[in-house]
N, C-alpha and C positions, 0 to 999 in steps of 0.2 A: 304398764301392762294391765289389762283389764281383769281384775280379780274375779268378777262374775263369770267371765268366759272360762277362766281356769277351773273354777268350781264346777260349772256345768260339764266341762270336759271330763273332770275326774269322775263325776257321778255317772255319766253316760258310758264312759269308757269302761268303768268297773263292771257295769252290767253287760256290756256288749263284748268284752274282750274274750269271754269264753267261746265266742263264735270264731275267733281268729287266733286262738292260742297257739304258741310255739311256731308262729309264722305260717300256719297251715291255711289260713284264710277261710273263705266261705266257698263251699263246693257242693255239687249235686249231680246225680247220675241221670242223664237223659234216657228216656225209653225209646224203643223202636230202633235198636242198633242194627238189626238185620242179622243174617247168618254169618258165622265166623268165616273169613276167607282163608284159603290155603296159601301160605307164604313160606319162603325159605327160612330155615332155622337161623337164629342169631343169638349170640351170647349176651347175657345181661349187661356186662360191663360196656360192650359196644353201644348198647342202647342208652346207657347212662351218659356216655361221652356224646352221643347224638343230642341229647337234651341240653347238655351244657354248652355245646359248640354250634348248635343250629343257628344259622344266620336269619335275620329278620326277612320275612317274605311279604310280598304284596298280596293282599287278600281282602275279601269282603265276606262277612258272614253274620250269622245269628248265634249268640251264646246264651244257652239256657242255664239259669242258676236256680237250684232247688235245695231247700234246707229242711232238715228234719232234726233240729237240735234239741227240742224239748225244753226251751227256755220259757218260764212262766210269763204271763202278761201282767202288766201293772199300769194303773192310771198315772199319768204325769211323766212317763218315760217312753221314748219312741219305741214302736213295735219292733222287737228283735226276734220274734218267734218263727215257727215253721211257715214255709210258703215257697212260692215259685215266682221267678221274674225272668225277664228277657232283655237282652242288650243287643243292639245292632252295632257293628263296628267295621271300619274300613281302614286300611293303611297302605301306603305306597312302598313300604319297606325301606324308606329313606328318612324316616322321622316325621312325616306328615301323617295325620290320623284324623278320623272322625268317629265319634261315639254318640249314639242316640239311645236315650233311656225313657221309654214311654211310661206314664203313670196316670192311669185313669184317662181323663180327657185332656191332660196336659203332657208336655214332653220336655225333657232336658237334653240339650245338644251341646257337645264340646267339639270344637274344631281347632286343631293345631296345624297352621299352614306353613310351619317351619320358621316363622318369624314372630307370629302373634298367636296367643291362645285365646279363643273366643268361647265364652260360656253363655248359652241362650236358654232362658226360662220362658216357655210359651205362656205359662199361667200368669206370671207377673209382667210379661212383655218387657223384660229387662235383659240387657246384654252386658257382660263384664269382659273387658279387654285387658289382657295381661301379656307380659313378654313371653316368648317361647320358652317352654320348660317350667313355667310358673303354674301354680294352682290356686284358685280362689279359695282362701281358708274357709269362708262361710259355706262353701259348696260341699265340703266333705261330708257332714252329717246327712245331707240330703241325698248324696250319691249312694248311701247305704254301706254295707259291710264289704262289698266287692272291690276294695281299693288296695292298691299297692302302697309301698312306702313313700312314693312320690305323690300320692293322692289321686293318681289316675286310675280308672277302672281296670281291674285285672283281666287279662286275656289268658287262655290256657298255657301259652308259651311262657309268659312271665311267671305265672303261678307255679308251673312245673319246675322252673329253674330255682325259685325260692325254696320249694319243698325239697328238692334233691340236695341243694346246698346245705340245708338244715339237718337232714337225717341220714345222709348216705353212709357216714362213717359208723353209725351205730345200728345199722340195719343189715338184714339178710336180703340180698337183691336177687330177683329171679324173673324169668319171662314165663307168664302163665297163658300161653296160647295167643290167639289173635282175636280181633274184634272189628266190627264195621261201625264207624262213627261218621255221621254226616255224609254217608255214602262213600267214605274213603276207607281203605284197608289200613289196619293198624295192629301193632304188637302191644300186648298188655304187659307193661313193666310194673312189677310189684315190689314194694318196700315193706318188709315185716320187721318189727322191733326184735332185737336180739334178746335172748332170755334174761339178760341182766337189766333190761330196761323196764322201769316201773311206769306204765302208762295205761290209760283207759282206751287207747287206740289199738286196733287189730292190724291194720295195714293201710297203705296209701297206694292206689292204683293209677298209673298214668298210661293212657293210650297214645302211642307214638306212631305218627304217620309212616307207613312202610316205605314210601318213596321220598318224601321231603324230610323225614326225621323230625317233623314238627309235632309237638304235643297237641293232641286234639281234645283231650278230656282228662280231668283230674278228679279223683274221688277218694273220700276218706271213709273208712269203715271202722266201727267200734266193736268191742268185745260183746259177744252174746247175740248178735244179729247179723243177717246177711244184707240188710238194707243199708244203703249208704246214708250216713248222717248228713253229709253235705257234699256238694260237687259242682264243678263248672265244666261245661263241655259245649262244643259246637253242635248245633242241630242242623245247620247248613253252612257250607263254606264254598266260595269260589276263589281259587288260587290264580293269581296273575294280575296284570296291570288293571287298575281301577280307574274309573272316570275322574280326570283331574279336577273337575268341578266340585267333587265331593270335599276336596281339601281347601276350598275357598269359602269365605263367609262375608256377606255384606248385610249389615243390619238394616232392617226396614225403617222407613221414615218415621213410623209411629213408636219405634222402640226407644226405651231409655237406655243410653249407653254410659257405662261407668268405666273410666280409664284408670286402671290400677297400675301404677309404676313401682318398680322395685326401688325402694329407698333405703339408704343406710340408716339403721336404727340409731336413735339418740343415745348419749352416754347414760341417761337415766333409764331408758328401756333396756340397755345392755346390763346395767347393774341389777335391775329388778329380775331380769331373766336368769342371771347367774345366781341370784339369791334363791329363786324358786327351784332351779335345777339342783343347786347345792343342797337344799333341804330334802328334796325328793330322792335324788341319787339312786335311780333304779340299778339293780344288780341282777345277775343271772347265777342261780345256784344249780349245779349239775350241768349236763350237756345232753345233746341228742333228744330222744323222745321224752325223757323225764326232766328236761330243763324247767326250772321254775323262775319266773321273774318276780323279784321282791322289791319293795320300796316302802317308804314311810311318808305319808302325806301330812304336811304341817297342819296343825289343828285349826289355824285361821283360814285354811282353804275350805273348810266344811261349814262356812257361814250360810245363812239363809239364801235360797234361790228365789228369784223373782217368779211368781206363779203366773201361768197364763190365765186368761179369763175362764171362769168356771163354765163347764158345759153341763147339761142335764145329766144327773147320775154321777157327777165327778166331785161332789161335795165332800167325799170321804178322803180326799188327798191329805196326807200327813202335812201339818203346817207347824210353823215355828216362828215366833217373834212377830206375829201379826197375821191378819187375814190374807195378806198378799205374799207370804213367804212360805216356801216349801222346805221341809227338813230332809236333806239328802240321805242322811243315815237311816231315817225312818222309811224312806222309799226303798232303799236297798235291802233293808231287813224284810220287807214284804216279798222280795224276790227269792229269798233263801230261808235257811233254817238257822236257829241259834246254836252255836257250838262253843265248847270251852275245853281247856286242858292246861297242861303245865306252861304252855306258851301264852296263855291269857284267854280272852273270850272275844267272840265276834260273830260274823254272819258268813255262812257258806252258801254260795250261789253255784248251782250245778247245771251243766248241760251234758249232752251225750258225748261231746268231744273234749270236755275239760271242766275245771272248777276254778272258782275265784274265792279266796278267803280274805275277808275284810275285818281286821281286828278293831275293837272299839277304840283303841288308842291311835288309829290312823295307819297302822301297818297293813300292807296289801301283799298277797302272794297269788300268783295265777300260773296255771300250766295244764297240759293235757295229761294230768296225773290224778291218782286217787287222793282222798282227803289226807291220809297219813303223810304222804310226801309233801303236801302243802304245809302241814303243821310243823314238820321237821325244818322246812326251809324258813318259815316265818319266825321260828324260834331263834334264828340267827340274826334277825333284824333287831337292833337296839333303838 
């Protein structure tokens, strides 16, 4: 197991997890929805069942992702702050899919033809070929925060199901009128935390297509503002059979192709993985809206990170153990504020939809909850 990759993952995940805390993912409210349509009344529970039982549909569309998380910037860590992005996606409803993610003058494309997963990077002119259902590990950080548990980009249907499954039992569920999303009529399904839930979130809104019962948009709102902190939604969508050629991929003659096969890990890899997982041992304290994920990172996983070549104005990166080493703890401290209490001392990193508490001794707690709930949870980690 590559210790450097583990260390990098810990540092980046700790900073970025506030954007996906409690399984809510990255969300954003697209503008220009149009006038609310007149639709027959429907009860909230029926809409919930619709979200959970909706069958995959063939469609092609554009998904807008907009964040207003309030995460501070810092040199040496990928940008995780406010912004907007767009994803194009197509699916045949039978497991074949295509996702296109433009970035400046380059583009990342993923095509799953039902047998092979192709990942194309136009900037590096490289193609990764993997078995169907697999995800290139190194691709995940580049795809950003809009990823599901399987590493694939989230669509509103998958995201809505994850949200509903996480918070339904501890929420008051209602239907708050109608909306028009991507020129389709939809009901507004709203999940509000019950009074006993201690959370920084106010509500989660899911726009459910009135005809297909397919979620078209998901938005998270926080206390004290009517502006969505984050949200994912279609800005355009065409439902129905898509061009079969979209789900085929042939690398160009000039592309470098890497064939990644699924291999059984060696006994040594298994032993090292079990050792790391046994040391970290993540746990969940509480449930519903005020769930807190807690863990303790082994001290040897906070070793120096290899620093990228310095750029102009970047000479102030916190360093450790030499000019080419980064100190992860120093980097994370720049993201938050120093706090202490009966639980110990550490760094609190905050966003609009949640907080992360990193104790100086390696304990970590994160959730869509106020600081007090985090300190109570982290105090249970020994």
